[in-house]
C-alpha positions in Angstrom: 2.0 -1.5 13.7 1.9 2.2 14.0 -0.9 3.9 16.0 -2.2 5.5 12.8 -2.6 2.1 11.0 -4.2 0.6 14.1 -6.7 3.4 14.3 -7.6 3.2 10.7 -7.9 -0.6 10.7 -10.1 -0.4 13.8 -12.2 2.2 12.0 -12.7 0.0 8.9 -13.3 -3.1 11.0 -16.0 -1.2 12.8 -17.6 0.3 9.8 -17.4 -2.5 7.3 -17.9 -5.5 9.6 -21.7 -5.6 9.2 -21.5 -5.6 5.4 -18.8 -8.2 5.4 -20.9 -10.4 7.7 -24.0 -10.0 5.6 -22.1 -10.9 2.5 -20.7 -14.0 4.2 -24.1 -15.2 5.3 -25.6 -14.6 1.8 -22.7 -16.5 0.3 -22.9 -19.3 2.7 -26.7 -19.8 2.2 -26.4 -19.7 -1.5 -23.4 -22.1 -1.6 -25.4 -24.6 0.4 -28.1 -24.4 -2.2 -25.4 -24.7 -5.0 -26.7 -21.4 -6.5 -24.8 -19.6 -9.3 -23.4 -16.2 -8.7 -26.2 -14.5 -10.8 -28.8 -16.3 -8.7 -27.0 -15.2 -5.5 -27.1 -11.6 -6.7 -30.8 -11.8 -7.7 -31.7 -13.2 -4.3 -29.6 -10.5 -2.6 -31.3 -7.7 -4.7 -34.8 -9.1 -4.0 -34.1 -9.2 -0.3 -32.8 -5.6 -0.3 -35.6 -4.2 -2.4 -38.1 -5.9 0.0 -36.3 -4.3 2.9 -36.3 -0.9 1.1 -40.1 -1.1 0.6 -40.6 -2.0 4.3 -38.4 1.0 5.3 -40.3 3.3 3.0 -43.7 2.2 4.3 -42.4 2.6 7.9 -41.1 6.0 7.1 -44.4 7.1 5.5 -46.3 5.8 8.5 -44.2 7.9 10.9 -44.5 11.0 8.7 -48.3 11.0 8.9 
């Protein structure tokens, strides 16, 4: 493998690893429950919006 390819693959490994891991854990959890893809997406979106609210509240608290 050329050094360029190695560098870029390391870069992407580093920068997309967390998302890939999160996606895997979401998929695994939902598959255990036998959930449909739509249900999985809804669960994911609910979790993310909850996190967003939390972040916004935290941000507002630090701004005051």
